[in-house]
MOPAC internal coordinates of N, CA, C and O (Angstrom, degrees):
PM7 1SCF
backbone

  N    0.0000 0     0.00 0     0.00 0    0    0    0
  C    1.4850 1     0.00 0     0.00 0    1    0    0
  C    1.4951 1   108.52 1     0.00 0    2    1    0
  O    1.2310 1   119.86 1   133.48 1    3    2    1
  N    1.2865 1   117.88 1   -46.52 1    3    2    1
  C    1.4392 1   121.94 1  -172.04 1    5    3    2
  C    1.5341 1   108.39 1   -64.58 1    6    5    3
  O    1.2310 1   120.20 1   144.43 1    7    6    5
  N    1.3861 1   117.23 1   -35.57 1    7    6    5
  C    1.4486 1   120.29 1   177.76 1    9    7    6
  C    1.4869 1   112.92 1   -67.44 1   10    9    7
  O    1.2310 1   118.96 1   149.11 1   11   10    9
  N    1.3170 1   119.60 1   -30.89 1   11   10    9
  C    1.4207 1   121.22 1   175.65 1   13   11   10
  C    1.5597 1   108.71 1   -69.26 1   14   13   11
  O    1.2310 1   119.38 1   139.92 1   15   14   13
  N    1.2008 1   118.78 1   -40.08 1   15   14   13
  C    1.4468 1   120.98 1   178.37 1   17   15   14
  C    1.4967 1   115.38 1   -61.12 1   18   17   15
  O    1.2310 1   123.06 1   133.36 1   19   18   17
  N    1.4458 1   111.75 1   -46.64 1   19   18   17
  C    1.4377 1   118.36 1   179.51 1   21   19   18
  C    1.5517 1   108.86 1   -64.87 1   22   21   19
  O    1.2310 1   120.86 1   141.73 1   23   22   21
  N    1.3380 1   115.96 1   -38.27 1   23   22   21
  C    1.4832 1   118.94 1  -175.07 1   25   23   22
  C    1.6273 1   104.56 1   -65.88 1   26   25   23
  O    1.2310 1   120.22 1   140.83 1   27   26   25
  N    1.3437 1   117.19 1   -39.17 1   27   26   25
  C    1.4915 1   118.65 1   179.06 1   29   27   26
  C    1.5263 1   110.33 1   -62.14 1   30   29   27
  O    1.2310 1   119.89 1   136.74 1   31   30   29
  N    1.3079 1   117.82 1   -43.26 1   31   30   29
  C    1.4314 1   118.91 1  -176.63 1   33   31   30
  C    1.6069 1   107.46 1   -66.70 1   34   33   31
  O    1.2310 1   120.86 1   135.15 1   35   34   33
  N    1.2638 1   115.95 1   -44.85 1   35   34   33
  C    1.4428 1   116.82 1   178.67 1   37   35   34
  C    1.5307 1   112.38 1   -59.70 1   38   37   35
  O    1.2310 1   120.80 1   135.51 1   39   38   37
  N    1.3296 1   116.08 1   -44.49 1   39   38   37
  C    1.4865 1   117.73 1   177.40 1   41   39   38
  C    1.4631 1   110.56 1   -60.05 1   42   41   39
  O    1.2310 1   118.39 1   138.16 1   43   42   41
  N    1.3760 1   120.67 1   -41.84 1   43   42   41
  C    1.4857 1   123.92 1  -177.40 1   45   43   42
  C    1.5118 1   108.34 1   -63.68 1   46   45   43
  O    1.2310 1   119.05 1   136.91 1   47   46   45
  N    1.3799 1   119.42 1   -43.09 1   47   46   45
  C    1.4381 1   117.25 1  -178.07 1   49   47   46
  C    1.5119 1   112.31 1   -70.51 1   50   49   47
  O    1.2310 1   119.91 1   148.50 1   51   50   49
  N    1.3508 1   117.77 1   -31.50 1   51   50   49
  C    1.4692 1   120.00 1   171.84 1   53   51   50
  C    1.5272 1   110.54 1   -61.70 1   54   53   51
  O    1.2310 1   120.20 1   134.40 1   55   54   53
  N    1.2821 1   117.23 1   -45.60 1   55   54   53
  C    1.4801 1   123.65 1   179.50 1   57   55   54
  C    1.4919 1   110.53 1   -59.60 1   58   57   55
  O    1.2310 1   118.28 1   134.96 1   59   58   57
  N    1.3186 1   120.89 1   -45.04 1   59   58   57
  C    1.4578 1   125.15 1   171.67 1   61   59   58
  C    1.4367 1   113.15 1   -52.61 1   62   61   59
  O    1.2310 1   121.75 1   128.56 1   63   62   61
  N    1.3079 1   114.25 1   -51.44 1   63   62   61
  C    1.5347 1   120.49 1  -174.94 1   65   63   62
  C    1.5941 1   110.14 1   -65.79 1   66   65   63
  O    1.2310 1   123.03 1   142.84 1   67   66   65
  N    1.3199 1   111.79 1   -37.16 1   67   66   65
  C    1.5793 1   113.10 1  -178.46 1   69   67   66
  C    1.4556 1   107.87 1   -73.52 1   70   69   67
  O    1.2310 1   119.51 1   139.44 1   71   70   69
  N    1.3660 1   118.53 1   -40.56 1   71   70   69
  C    1.3911 1   122.37 1   175.51 1   73   71   70
  C    1.5637 1   112.83 1   -52.40 1   74   73   71
  O    1.2310 1   122.19 1   125.53 1   75   74   73
  N    1.4091 1   113.42 1   -54.47 1   75   74   73
  C    1.4286 1   114.11 1   176.34 1   77   75   74
  C    1.4422 1   119.60 1   -60.46 1   78   77   75
  O    1.2310 1   119.31 1   146.31 1   79   78   77
  N    1.3464 1   118.93 1   -33.69 1   79   78   77
  C    1.4060 1   124.41 1   177.44 1   81   79   78
  C    1.5608 1   111.74 1   -68.85 1   82   81   79
  O    1.2310 1   121.33 1   138.03 1   83   82   81
  N    1.2971 1   115.06 1   -41.97 1   83   82   81
  C    1.4417 1   121.55 1   177.11 1   85   83   82
  C    1.5645 1   110.63 1   -63.68 1   86   85   83
  O    1.2310 1   123.61 1   128.58 1   87   86   85
  N    1.3189 1   110.68 1   -51.42 1   87   86   85
  C    1.5215 1   116.57 1  -178.57 1   89   87   86
  C    1.5416 1   109.97 1   -59.40 1   90   89   87
  O    1.2310 1   118.35 1   137.99 1   91   90   89
  N    1.2431 1   120.76 1   -42.01 1   91   90   89
  C    1.4688 1   127.11 1   177.11 1   93   91   90
  C    1.4639 1   111.87 1   -60.51 1   94   93   91
  O    1.2310 1   118.65 1   136.85 1   95   94   93
  N    1.2941 1   120.18 1   -43.15 1   95   94   93
  C    1.4258 1   127.81 1   174.41 1   97   95   94
  C    1.4841 1   115.06 1   -65.15 1   98   97   95
  O    1.2310 1   119.09 1   145.17 1   99   98   97
  N    1.2726 1   119.34 1   -34.83 1   99   98   97
  C    1.4554 1   126.00 1   171.59 1  101   99   98
  C    1.5666 1   110.21 1   -69.22 1  102  101   99
  O    1.2310 1   120.67 1   135.70 1  103  102  101
  N    1.2150 1   116.33 1   -44.30 1  103  102  101
  C    1.4916 1   121.77 1  -174.98 1  105  103  102
  C    1.6218 1   106.39 1   -68.45 1  106  105  103
  O    1.2310 1   120.64 1   138.28 1  107  106  105
  N    1.3294 1   116.38 1   -41.72 1  107  106  105
  C    1.4724 1   119.48 1   179.85 1  109  107  106
  C    1.4997 1   117.24 1   -78.68 1  110  109  107
  O    1.2310 1   121.83 1   174.89 1  111  110  109
  N    1.3591 1   114.10 1    -5.11 1  111  110  109
  C    1.4634 1   118.62 1  -178.13 1  113  111  110
  C    1.5653 1   116.81 1    79.61 1  114  113  111
  O    1.2310 1   122.53 1  -170.31 1  115  114  113
  N    1.3274 1   112.75 1     9.69 1  115  114  113
  C    1.4776 1   117.52 1   177.63 1  117  115  114
  C    1.5359 1   109.86 1   -73.62 1  118  117  115
  O    1.2310 1   121.90 1   135.86 1  119  118  117
  N    1.3233 1   113.97 1   -44.14 1  119  118  117
  C    1.4419 1   126.52 1   177.23 1  121  119  118
  C    1.5287 1   112.74 1   -98.69 1  122  121  119
  O    1.2310 1   119.18 1   -53.35 1  123  122  121
  N    1.3663 1   119.18 1   126.65 1  123  122  121
  C    1.3692 1   120.95 1   176.16 1  125  123  122
  C    1.4977 1   111.36 1  -132.55 1  126  125  123
  O    1.2310 1   122.61 1   -10.95 1  127  126  125
  N    1.3610 1   112.60 1   169.05 1  127  126  125
  C    1.4848 1   117.12 1   176.07 1  129  127  126
  C    1.5157 1   104.08 1  -120.68 1  130  129  127
  O    1.2310 1   120.08 1   -61.72 1  131  130  129
  N    1.3437 1   117.45 1   118.28 1  131  130  129
  C    1.4522 1   121.09 1   178.34 1  133  131  130
  C    1.4808 1   112.08 1   -54.64 1  134  133  131
  O    1.2310 1   120.28 1   -39.33 1  135  134  133
  N    1.2919 1   117.08 1   140.67 1  135  134  133
  C    1.4464 1   125.70 1   177.38 1  137  135  134
  C    1.5630 1   113.66 1    84.69 1  138  137  135
  O    1.2310 1   118.55 1   177.13 1  139  138  137
  N    1.2965 1   120.37 1    -2.87 1  139  138  137
  C    1.4770 1   122.74 1   179.52 1  141  139  138
  C    1.5377 1   107.45 1  -114.81 1  142  141  139
  O    1.2310 1   122.97 1   -40.66 1  143  142  141
  N    1.2672 1   111.92 1   139.34 1  143  142  141
  C    1.5596 1   118.11 1   177.73 1  145  143  142
  C    1.4856 1   109.93 1   -59.33 1  146  145  143
  O    1.2310 1   120.07 1   -26.92 1  147  146  145
  N    1.2583 1   117.47 1   153.08 1  147  146  145
  C    1.4791 1   123.06 1  -176.00 1  149  147  146
  C    1.5335 1   110.74 1   -61.29 1  150  149  147
  O    1.2310 1   121.10 1   142.48 1  151  150  149
  N    1.3503 1   115.51 1   -37.52 1  151  150  149
  C    1.4719 1   119.93 1  -175.38 1  153  151  150
  C    1.5051 1   107.23 1   -67.78 1  154  153  151
  O    1.2310 1   119.20 1   146.49 1  155  154  153
  N    1.2851 1   119.12 1   -33.51 1  155  154  153
  C    1.4958 1   118.24 1  -179.03 1  157  155  154
  C    1.4984 1   110.24 1   -71.86 1  158  157  155
  O    1.2310 1   120.78 1   145.44 1  159  158  157
  N    1.3634 1   116.11 1   -34.56 1  159  158  157
  C    1.4212 1   118.52 1   176.70 1  161  159  158
  C    1.5876 1   113.04 1   -69.42 1  162  161  159
  O    1.2310 1   119.99 1   143.33 1  163  162  161
  N    1.3483 1   117.63 1   -36.67 1  163  162  161
  C    1.4362 1   122.44 1   171.89 1  165  163  162
  C    1.5359 1   114.44 1   -62.52 1  166  165  163
  O    1.2310 1   121.26 1   135.58 1  167  166  165
  N    1.2793 1   115.20 1   -44.42 1  167  166  165
  C    1.4999 1   118.84 1   174.00 1  169  167  166
  C    1.4927 1   111.77 1   -60.87 1  170  169  167
  O    1.2310 1   119.49 1   135.82 1  171  170  169
  N    1.3445 1   118.57 1   -44.18 1  171  170  169
  C    1.4983 1   122.66 1   177.08 1  173  171  170
  C    1.5435 1   108.59 1   -61.39 1  174  173  171
  O    1.2310 1   117.31 1   139.61 1  175  174  173
  N    1.3419 1   122.73 1   -40.39 1  175  174  173
  C    1.3001 1   127.28 1   175.39 1  177  175  174
  C    1.5528 1   114.81 1   -54.40 1  178  177  175
  O    1.2310 1   124.68 1   132.79 1  179  178  177
  N    1.3187 1   108.62 1   -47.21 1  179  178  177
  C    1.5966 1   117.44 1   178.17 1  181  179  178
  C    1.4656 1   110.48 1   -64.25 1  182  181  179
  O    1.2310 1   120.68 1   140.63 1  183  182  181
  N    1.3473 1   116.31 1   -39.37 1  183  182  181
  C    1.5869 1   118.37 1   179.83 1  185  183  182
  C    1.5302 1   107.19 1   -68.17 1  186  185  183
  O    1.2310 1   117.25 1   143.93 1  187  186  185
  N    1.3375 1   122.84 1   -36.07 1  187  186  185
  C    1.4781 1   125.17 1  -179.22 1  189  187  186
  C    1.6105 1   103.80 1   -68.06 1  190  189  187
  O    1.2310 1   116.62 1   133.20 1  191  190  189
  N    1.2327 1   124.03 1   -46.80 1  191  190  189
  C    1.3937 1   124.71 1  -174.32 1  193  191  190
  C    1.4751 1   111.30 1   -68.73 1  194  193  191
  O    1.2310 1   118.80 1   132.56 1  195  194  193
  N    1.3486 1   119.89 1   -47.44 1  195  194  193
  C    1.4424 1   122.39 1   172.58 1  197  195  194
  C    1.4783 1   114.95 1   -60.54 1  198  197  195
  O    1.2310 1   120.97 1   139.97 1  199  198  197
  N    1.1997 1   115.74 1   -40.03 1  199  198  197
  C    1.6018 1   119.26 1   177.15 1  201  199  198
  C    1.5261 1   107.88 1   -64.47 1  202  201  199
  O    1.2310 1   117.40 1   142.08 1  203  202  201
  N    1.2820 1   122.56 1   -37.92 1  203  202  201
  C    1.5023 1   124.43 1  -178.60 1  205  203  202
  C    1.5988 1   105.21 1   -72.65 1  206  205  203
  O    1.2310 1   118.51 1   136.23 1  207  206  205
  N    1.2517 1   120.44 1   -43.77 1  207  206  205
  C    1.5261 1   123.80 1   174.33 1  209  207  206
  C    1.5417 1   109.77 1   -55.97 1  210  209  207
  O    1.2310 1   121.80 1   129.32 1  211  210  209
  N    1.2789 1   114.17 1   -50.68 1  211  210  209
  C    1.5750 1   115.47 1   179.72 1  213  211  210
  C    1.4081 1   109.75 1   -61.09 1  214  213  211
  O    1.2310 1   118.67 1   131.88 1  215  214  213
  N    1.2698 1   120.14 1   -48.12 1  215  214  213
  C    1.5607 1   122.11 1   177.38 1  217  215  214
  C    1.4866 1   111.78 1   -55.24 1  218  217  215
  O    1.2310 1   118.05 1   138.13 1  219  218  217
  N    1.3213 1   121.33 1   -41.87 1  219  218  217
  C    1.4069 1   124.20 1   175.86 1  221  219  218
  C    1.5053 1   111.21 1   -60.90 1  222  221  219
  O    1.2310 1   119.36 1   129.68 1  223  222  221
  N    1.3120 1   118.82 1   -50.32 1  223  222  221
  C    1.4346 1   123.55 1  -177.44 1  225  223  222
  C    1.5057 1   108.53 1   -63.05 1  226  225  223
  O    1.2310 1   118.49 1   135.55 1  227  226  225
  N    1.2682 1   120.48 1   -44.45 1  227  226  225
  C    1.5007 1   122.32 1   177.89 1  229  227  226
  C    1.4675 1   110.12 1   -60.90 1  230  229  227
  O    1.2310 1   118.33 1   142.58 1  231  230  229
  N    1.2720 1   120.80 1   -37.42 1  231  230  229
  C    1.4541 1   121.83 1  -178.31 1  233  231  230
  C    1.4410 1   112.08 1   -72.94 1  234  233  231
  O    1.2310 1   119.38 1   144.82 1  235  234  233
  N    1.3191 1   118.80 1   -35.18 1  235  234  233
  C    1.5497 1   126.12 1   176.79 1  237  235  234
  C    1.5371 1   106.17 1   -64.87 1  238  237  235
  O    1.2310 1   119.06 1   130.70 1  239  238  237
  N    1.3035 1   119.40 1   -49.30 1  239  238  237
  C    1.4349 1   120.94 1  -171.27 1  241  239  238
  C    1.5918 1   112.80 1   -90.48 1  242  241  239
  O    1.2310 1   121.36 1  -172.27 1  243  242  241
  N    1.2660 1   114.99 1     7.73 1  243  242  241
  C    1.5060 1   118.55 1   174.25 1  245  243  242
  C    1.5068 1   112.05 1    79.67 1  246  245  243
  O    1.2310 1   119.98 1  -145.90 1  247  246  245
  N    1.2640 1   117.64 1    34.10 1  247  246  245
  C    1.5053 1   124.21 1   174.08 1  249  247  246
  C    1.5175 1   108.55 1    61.34 1  250  249  247
  O    1.2310 1   120.10 1   180.00 1  251  250  249

């Protein structure tokens, strides 16, 4: 049971890091989505970054 809990925490941390990396790439224009205007991609990137930060804060303070 403890291994399942540890694995969940590791998976969550990796998810946060990936979300921040993808969001940053979208904001900086490194990552794009074909067919969408650049401003929409940047706004989406900010939504991803803010969502990841809110998730992190909620996890720290116990939801």
